[in-house]
C-alpha positions as CSV (number, residue, x, y, z in Angstrom):
1,M,8.4,29.2,8.9
2,G,5.2,30.2,6.8
3,N,3.8,29.0,4.3
4,A,4.1,31.4,1.6
5,S,5.3,30.0,-1.0
6,V,2.4,27.4,-0.2
7,L,-0.9,27.1,-2.8
8,E,-3.6,28.8,0.1
9,E,-5.8,26.2,-1.4
10,R,-3.2,23.6,0.3
11,K,-2.4,25.1,3.9
12,D,-5.0,23.4,5.4
13,F,-3.5,20.0,4.3
14,I,-0.3,21.0,6.3
15,L,0.1,20.7,9.7
16,H,3.2,22.5,11.5
17,K,3.4,20.5,15.2
18,Q,3.8,22.9,18.2
19,D,4.2,21.9,21.9
20,G,1.8,19.1,22.9
21,C,-1.0,18.2,20.4
22,S,-3.5,20.6,18.6
23,G,-6.5,18.9,18.6
24,N,-7.1,20.3,15.4
25,G,-5.9,17.5,13.2
26,M,-5.5,18.6,9.6
27,R,-7.6,17.9,6.1
28,C,-7.2,14.7,4.6
29,D,-9.0,12.4,2.7
30,A,-10.0,14.6,-0.2
31,N,-9.4,15.2,-3.8
32,S,-6.1,16.4,-4.7
33,V,-5.8,20.4,-5.5
34,S,-6.0,21.3,-9.0
35,G,-2.7,22.7,-9.7
36,A,-0.6,21.5,-6.8
37,V,0.8,18.6,-9.3
38,S,-0.5,15.8,-6.4
39,Q,1.8,13.1,-6.0
40,R,-1.7,11.0,-5.5
41,A,-2.6,8.9,-8.5
42,C,-6.1,8.2,-9.9
43,V,-8.9,5.7,-9.4
44,Y,-8.2,2.7,-11.8
45,C,-4.3,3.2,-10.3
46,G,-5.8,2.4,-6.9
47,A,-8.1,-0.4,-8.1
48,R,-5.2,-2.4,-10.6
49,V,-2.6,-2.5,-7.9
50,V,-4.3,-3.9,-5.1
51,L,-6.0,-6.5,-7.5
52,N,-2.7,-7.1,-9.3
53,P,-0.8,-9.6,-7.2
54,I,-3.5,-12.1,-7.3
55,T,-1.3,-14.9,-9.5
56,D,-4.1,-16.3,-11.7
57,A,-6.5,-13.3,-12.3
58,F,-6.7,-11.8,-15.9
59,H,-6.8,-8.2,-16.3
60,I,-8.4,-6.3,-19.3
61,V,-8.2,-2.6,-18.8
62,H,-11.3,-1.1,-21.0
63,G,-10.1,2.1,-22.4
64,P,-7.1,3.8,-24.3
65,I,-3.6,1.3,-24.6
66,G,-2.0,3.9,-22.9
67,C,-4.0,3.1,-19.6
68,A,-2.7,-0.5,-20.0
69,S,0.4,0.5,-19.4
70,Y,0.3,0.3,-16.1
71,T,1.1,-3.5,-15.3
72,W,3.7,-5.8,-15.0
73,D,6.0,-4.1,-12.5
74,I,3.8,-2.1,-11.2
75,R,4.5,-3.8,-7.3
76,G,7.6,-6.2,-6.7
77,S,5.0,-8.6,-5.9
78,L,5.9,-12.2,-6.2
79,S,4.5,-15.1,-6.7
80,S,4.9,-19.2,-5.8
81,G,2.8,-20.2,-8.6
82,E,1.5,-18.2,-11.7
83,D,2.5,-15.4,-13.3
84,L,-0.4,-14.4,-15.0
85,Y,-0.7,-11.5,-13.4
86,R,2.3,-9.7,-14.8
87,N,0.5,-9.1,-18.0
88,S,-2.4,-7.3,-19.4
89,F,-4.8,-6.9,-21.7
90,S,-6.9,-3.9,-23.3
91,T,-9.5,-3.0,-25.6
92,D,-7.6,-0.4,-27.2
93,L,-10.5,2.3,-27.2
94,R,-10.1,4.7,-30.3
95,E,-11.9,7.6,-31.6
96,P,-15.2,5.4,-33.5
97,D,-15.7,3.3,-30.2
98,I,-15.8,6.5,-28.3
99,I,-18.5,7.9,-30.5
100,F,-20.3,4.1,-31.0
101,G,-19.5,2.7,-27.5
102,G,-17.2,0.0,-26.8
103,E,-19.3,-2.7,-25.4
104,K,-18.3,-5.2,-28.9
105,R,-14.9,-4.0,-28.1
106,L,-14.8,-5.6,-24.4
107,T,-17.4,-8.8,-25.4
108,A,-14.4,-9.6,-28.2
109,A,-11.8,-9.0,-25.7
110,I,-13.3,-10.9,-23.7
111,E,-14.2,-13.8,-25.6
112,E,-10.8,-14.2,-27.2
113,I,-9.3,-14.3,-23.3
114,A,-12.1,-16.8,-22.6
115,V,-11.7,-19.2,-25.9
116,K,-7.3,-18.9,-25.3
117,Y,-6.7,-19.5,-22.2
118,H,-9.7,-20.8,-20.1
119,P,-10.1,-18.3,-16.9
120,K,-11.7,-19.0,-13.7
121,L,-11.0,-15.3,-12.8
122,I,-11.3,-11.9,-15.1
123,F,-10.9,-8.1,-14.2
124,V,-12.9,-5.6,-16.1
125,Y,-11.1,-2.7,-15.4
126,A,-13.8,0.5,-16.9
127,T,-11.1,4.1,-16.6
128,C,-12.5,7.4,-17.2
129,I,-13.1,7.3,-21.1
130,V,-15.5,4.6,-20.6
131,G,-17.2,6.8,-17.4
132,V,-17.9,9.0,-20.1
133,I,-19.3,7.1,-23.1
134,G,-21.2,5.2,-20.7
135,D,-20.5,1.6,-21.6
136,D,-22.8,-1.3,-19.6
137,V,-19.8,-2.7,-18.3
138,D,-21.4,-4.7,-16.1
139,A,-24.0,-6.2,-17.9
140,V,-21.4,-7.5,-20.6
141,C,-19.4,-9.0,-17.5
142,K,-22.6,-11.0,-16.7
143,M,-23.1,-12.1,-20.2
144,M,-19.7,-13.3,-20.4
145,S,-19.3,-15.1,-16.8
146,E,-23.0,-16.7,-18.0
147,K,-21.7,-17.8,-21.2
148,Y,-18.1,-19.0,-20.3
149,H,-18.6,-19.8,-16.5
150,M,-16.1,-18.2,-15.6
151,R,-15.7,-14.8,-13.1
152,V,-15.9,-11.7,-14.4
153,I,-16.0,-9.4,-12.4
154,P,-16.4,-5.2,-13.5
155,V,-14.2,-2.8,-11.5
156,K,-15.4,0.3,-11.6
157,S,-12.5,2.8,-11.8
158,P,-12.5,5.7,-13.8
159,G,-9.3,7.9,-13.1
160,F,-11.2,10.9,-13.1
161,S,-14.1,10.0,-10.2
162,G,-12.2,10.2,-7.2
163,N,-8.5,9.7,-6.0
164,K,-6.5,6.5,-5.1
165,S,-8.5,5.6,-1.9
166,V,-11.5,5.5,-4.2
167,G,-9.7,3.1,-6.3
168,Y,-9.3,0.9,-3.1
169,K,-12.8,1.0,-2.2
170,M,-13.4,-0.6,-6.1
171,A,-11.1,-3.1,-5.7
172,C,-12.5,-4.2,-2.4
173,N,-15.7,-4.2,-3.9
174,A,-14.5,-6.5,-6.7
175,I,-13.1,-8.5,-3.9
176,M,-16.3,-9.3,-1.8
177,E,-18.5,-9.4,-5.4
178,L,-15.9,-12.7,-6.0
179,I,-16.0,-14.1,-2.4
180,K,-19.4,-13.0,-0.9
181,G,-22.1,-15.7,-0.8
182,Q,-20.6,-18.1,0.8
183,T,-21.4,-20.3,4.2
184,P,-18.2,-22.0,4.7
185,E,-17.4,-23.5,8.3
186,K,-14.9,-21.7,10.2
187,R,-11.8,-23.4,11.4
188,K,-8.9,-21.6,13.3
189,G,-6.6,-18.6,11.2
190,V,-6.4,-15.6,9.9
191,N,-6.4,-13.9,6.9
192,I,-4.0,-11.3,5.8
193,L,-5.3,-8.0,4.0
194,G,-2.7,-5.4,3.0
195,D,-0.3,-7.2,2.0
196,F,1.3,-7.5,-1.7
197,N,4.2,-9.8,-1.2
198,L,6.8,-7.0,-2.5
199,A,9.7,-9.0,-2.1
200,G,8.8,-11.8,-0.7
201,E,7.4,-9.9,2.5
202,M,4.1,-12.2,2.6
203,W,6.1,-15.2,2.9
204,I,8.1,-13.6,5.7
205,I,5.0,-12.7,7.7
206,K,3.7,-16.4,6.8
207,D,6.8,-17.9,8.2
208,Y,6.3,-15.7,11.6
209,L,2.5,-16.8,12.2
210,K,3.5,-20.8,11.4
211,K,6.6,-20.1,14.1
212,I,3.8,-19.6,16.5
213,G,1.1,-21.8,15.5
214,I,-1.2,-19.8,13.7
215,P,-2.5,-21.0,10.0
216,V,-3.1,-17.9,7.4
217,I,-5.8,-18.9,5.2
218,S,-6.3,-16.4,2.5
219,R,-4.0,-13.8,1.3
220,F,-5.7,-10.1,0.0
221,T,-3.7,-10.2,-2.3
222,G,0.0,-11.1,-2.1
223,D,0.8,-14.6,-3.5
224,S,-3.2,-15.3,-3.3
225,N,-5.2,-16.8,-6.0
226,Y,-8.7,-17.5,-7.1
227,E,-9.3,-20.7,-4.9
228,N,-7.4,-19.2,-2.1
229,L,-9.3,-16.2,-2.2
230,L,-12.4,-18.4,-1.7
231,E,-11.4,-19.8,1.2
232,A,-11.1,-16.5,3.1
233,P,-14.5,-16.5,4.9
234,K,-13.3,-19.5,6.5
235,A,-11.2,-17.3,9.0
236,T,-11.9,-16.2,12.5
237,L,-9.7,-12.8,12.1
238,N,-8.5,-10.8,9.6
239,V,-5.5,-9.3,10.2
240,V,-4.7,-5.4,8.1
241,Q,-1.8,-4.7,6.9
242,C,-1.7,-2.0,4.5
243,A,-4.9,0.4,6.6
244,G,-5.3,2.1,3.5
245,S,-6.2,-0.4,0.7
246,S,-7.7,-2.7,3.0
247,T,-9.5,-1.1,6.3
248,Y,-12.5,-0.6,4.2
249,L,-12.6,-4.4,3.2
250,A,-12.5,-5.3,6.6
251,N,-15.2,-3.6,7.5
252,R,-17.0,-5.0,5.0
253,M,-16.1,-8.5,6.0
254,E,-16.8,-7.8,9.3
255,E,-20.3,-6.4,8.8
256,E,-21.1,-9.5,6.4
257,M,-19.4,-12.4,7.5
258,G,-18.8,-12.0,11.4
259,I,-15.0,-11.7,10.7
260,P,-13.8,-9.3,12.7
261,Y,-10.3,-7.3,12.7
262,I,-7.2,-6.0,14.1
263,K,-4.3,-3.3,12.3
264,V,-0.9,-4.3,12.4
265,S,2.1,-3.5,11.0
266,F,5.3,-5.5,10.4
267,F,7.8,-2.6,9.8
268,G,10.2,-2.7,12.1
269,I,11.0,-4.3,15.6
270,E,8.7,-2.6,17.9
271,D,5.5,-2.9,15.2
272,T,6.4,-6.6,14.6
273,T,6.4,-7.9,18.2
274,S,3.8,-6.1,19.0
275,S,1.5,-7.2,15.6
276,L,2.7,-10.6,16.6
277,I,1.6,-10.6,20.5
278,R,-2.1,-8.8,19.6
279,I,-2.8,-11.5,16.7
280,A,-2.8,-14.0,19.7
281,E,-4.2,-12.1,22.2
282,A,-6.7,-11.6,18.8
283,L,-7.2,-15.0,18.5
284,Q,-7.5,-15.9,22.6
285,D,-4.8,-18.4,22.1
286,E,-2.5,-17.8,24.9
287,Q,0.2,-20.7,23.8
288,A,0.8,-18.7,20.5
289,R,1.5,-15.6,22.5
290,Q,3.6,-17.0,24.7
291,K,5.6,-18.6,21.6
292,A,5.5,-14.8,20.2
293,I,7.0,-13.4,23.1
294,E,9.5,-15.7,23.1
295,F,10.1,-15.6,19.4
296,T,10.4,-11.5,19.3
297,S,12.6,-11.3,21.8
298,A,15.1,-14.0,20.5
299,E,15.1,-11.8,17.4
300,A,15.1,-8.4,19.2
301,E,18.1,-9.4,20.7
302,K,20.2,-11.2,17.6
303,L,19.0,-7.3,16.3
304,Q,20.4,-5.2,19.2
305,P,24.3,-5.8,18.0
306,L,23.6,-4.0,14.3
307,I,21.3,-2.0,15.7
308,E,23.8,-0.5,18.1
309,K,26.7,-0.6,15.2
310,Y,24.5,1.7,13.3
311,K,23.1,3.7,15.7
312,R,26.2,5.7,16.2
313,N,26.4,6.7,12.3
314,L,22.9,8.0,12.4
315,K,21.9,9.1,15.9
316,G,20.9,12.8,15.6
317,K,20.5,12.5,11.9
318,R,16.9,13.8,10.6
319,A,14.8,12.2,8.2
320,A,11.3,13.2,6.4
321,I,9.3,10.6,5.2
322,Y,6.8,10.5,2.3
323,V,4.8,7.2,1.5
324,G,1.1,6.2,0.3
325,G,-0.1,4.9,4.4
326,G,-0.7,6.3,7.2
327,F,0.7,2.9,9.2
328,K,2.9,2.4,7.0
329,A,4.9,6.2,8.5
330,I,3.6,5.4,11.7
331,S,6.1,2.4,11.9
332,L,8.5,4.7,10.1
333,I,8.7,7.3,12.4
334,R,9.5,4.6,15.1
335,Q,12.0,2.6,13.2
336,F,13.9,6.3,13.0
337,D,12.8,6.8,16.8
338,S,14.8,3.7,17.2
339,L,18.2,4.3,15.4
340,G,18.4,8.2,17.4
341,M,17.2,9.9,14.2
342,E,14.6,12.8,14.5
343,T,12.0,12.3,11.7
344,V,11.4,16.4,10.7
345,V,8.6,16.0,8.1
346,V,6.2,13.2,7.4
347,G,3.1,13.3,4.7
348,T,1.4,10.6,2.8
349,Q,-0.9,10.2,-0.1
350,T,-3.8,8.0,1.8
351,G,-3.7,8.9,5.6
352,K,-6.9,9.3,7.4
353,K,-7.6,11.4,11.0
354,D,-7.1,9.1,13.1
355,D,-3.2,8.5,11.4
356,Y,-2.6,12.0,11.8
357,D,-3.3,11.7,15.3
358,V,-1.0,9.3,15.9
359,I,1.5,11.2,14.0
360,E,1.2,14.2,15.7
361,S,1.5,12.6,18.7
362,L,4.9,10.6,17.7
363,V,7.1,13.7,16.3
364,G,8.5,16.4,18.1
365,K,7.8,20.2,18.0
366,D,8.3,22.1,14.5
367,T,7.7,18.6,12.9
368,V,6.0,19.4,9.0
369,I,3.0,16.9,8.7
370,L,1.3,16.7,4.9
371,D,-1.6,15.2,3.6
372,D,-0.6,14.6,-0.3
373,A,2.3,16.6,-0.8
374,N,3.8,18.2,-3.9
375,P,7.2,18.2,-4.7
376,A,7.3,21.5,-4.6
377,E,5.9,21.7,-1.1
378,L,8.2,18.5,-0.2
379,E,11.1,20.5,-1.5
380,K,10.4,23.7,0.4
381,F,9.7,21.6,3.8
382,M,12.8,19.5,3.5
383,K,15.0,22.3,2.8
384,E,13.8,24.3,5.8
385,R,14.0,20.8,8.4
386,K,17.7,20.1,6.6
387,A,16.3,16.6,6.2
388,D,19.4,14.2,5.7
389,I,17.4,11.6,4.2
390,L,14.1,11.0,2.0
391,V,11.9,7.5,2.8
392,G,9.2,7.7,-0.1
393,G,8.5,6.1,-3.7
394,V,10.3,5.9,-7.0
395,K,8.8,9.8,-7.5
396,E,10.3,11.1,-4.9
397,R,14.1,10.1,-5.9
398,P,15.0,12.3,-8.2
399,L,13.7,15.1,-5.6
400,A,15.5,14.1,-3.4
401,Y,19.0,13.5,-4.9
402,K,18.9,17.0,-6.7
403,L,18.6,18.4,-3.5
404,G,21.9,16.5,-2.1
405,I,19.4,15.0,0.2
406,A,20.2,10.8,0.8
407,F,17.3,8.9,-0.5
408,C,15.7,4.9,1.1
409,D,13.1,3.7,-1.7
410,H,9.9,2.3,0.6
411,N,7.4,2.1,-1.9
412,H,5.7,-0.5,-3.6
413,E,8.3,-1.0,-6.7
414,R,11.2,-2.0,-4.5
415,K,13.0,-5.6,-5.2
416,H,13.9,-6.1,-1.3
417,P,11.9,-7.1,2.0
418,L,11.6,-4.5,4.6
419,S,9.2,-6.5,6.8
420,G,9.8,-8.1,9.8
421,F,13.3,-8.3,11.3
422,V,15.0,-9.4,8.5
423,G,13.3,-6.3,7.0
424,M,14.8,-4.4,10.0
425,I,18.3,-5.5,8.5
426,N,17.7,-4.1,5.4
427,F,16.6,-1.0,6.5
428,V,19.2,0.0,8.6
429,K,21.8,-1.0,6.2
430,E,20.1,0.9,3.5
431,I,19.5,4.2,5.7
432,N,22.9,3.8,6.9
433,G,24.5,3.2,2.9
434,S,22.7,6.2,1.6
435,I,23.2,9.0,4.6
436,N,26.9,7.9,5.1
437,N,27.7,7.7,1.6
438,P,30.8,9.3,0.6
439,V,28.9,11.0,-2.7
440,W,27.7,13.6,-0.9
441,K,30.8,15.4,0.2
442,Y,31.0,16.3,-3.1
443,M,27.7,18.1,-3.6
444,E,28.5,20.5,-0.3
445,G,28.5,23.8,-2.0
446,S,27.4,22.9,-5.3
447,L,23.7,23.0,-4.9
């Protein structure tokens, strides 16, 4: 199994697991290789997906109208209140603005929203063209904040200035700009970072924490709002669900607000159980810890008959994983292992070295590990390793189907929860339904 068909510049981003762990790691957290047709998105995309679920925020895209198309349903984030977050506003920059500057258009856009909607919070995204022409977005936002007594926060996100991970940092910087400078009284409770309430998953996690007696102070950013975010500095612990998008924010909050954090995952029985117990332990709450043990044991016992039922159909099947963050990939490997399945290809868009070290320790010999893969690489290694199913996002779905490989959508556009114990039920049923769908027998020999 060689790398002959892989771009020379990409070879350092690909690791073939051998006996034991190499200890050498692999290259990651770098800009995409030119010409590789990367699946990784731009800086603006990274910033937008983090901030978009804030339910009462207004989003002004300072740039051409095309950038504003990235809106409405870019995440399956649900709201228990406002739905303003689903809308986009654009300054619609055109050729004269590129020549003479777009600050007047931005000022007019903010004033129109201020007068018509009286918002509490506006985010202004500086896109690629603004990074080129050099509009002073900071100055405009400051002037409008003072004039209309509202928070107008710039998000420096020209797409060419890095990759999706940089966009995450820009969003986290904008959040810090919103919540810093307060000296509230601390109270027992946690902030949940990096959960965007996809298909109501934030509500599932909050319910679990409520059952074991742990309050949730603030959410970043699923089903959150302006007032809720301002409560965040009161928390005694940050719980980081999506490490790729929110570890940077957790580090800043620890340094500047004294709030420690732990990384967790609520995908799968093993990780959900471990996370609830670890949260209670981090808060030094023995009563909550005992409740977590009792609750998770009871839930896991309920699921066991279903797991065993579907395990008979899935044992020995081979899975390929290509998702956004490293923590999600790690959870998926464990979920497949619990079903008797082998992970033969695994990659992420924004994984870090520590993530890949853990991934390498979990997978078997000859597993291919990829950072920032492109469709050609995914096709090559899925065929070589004879994958039966690919877990990924909507961009990977057509690739899997064209190869006659089953598919499971684990991306942020989905409409069904995959977190917690209820999520495990949905996941197992979807994996079984996709792999064992009778349609595949009609494709045998036609590829």
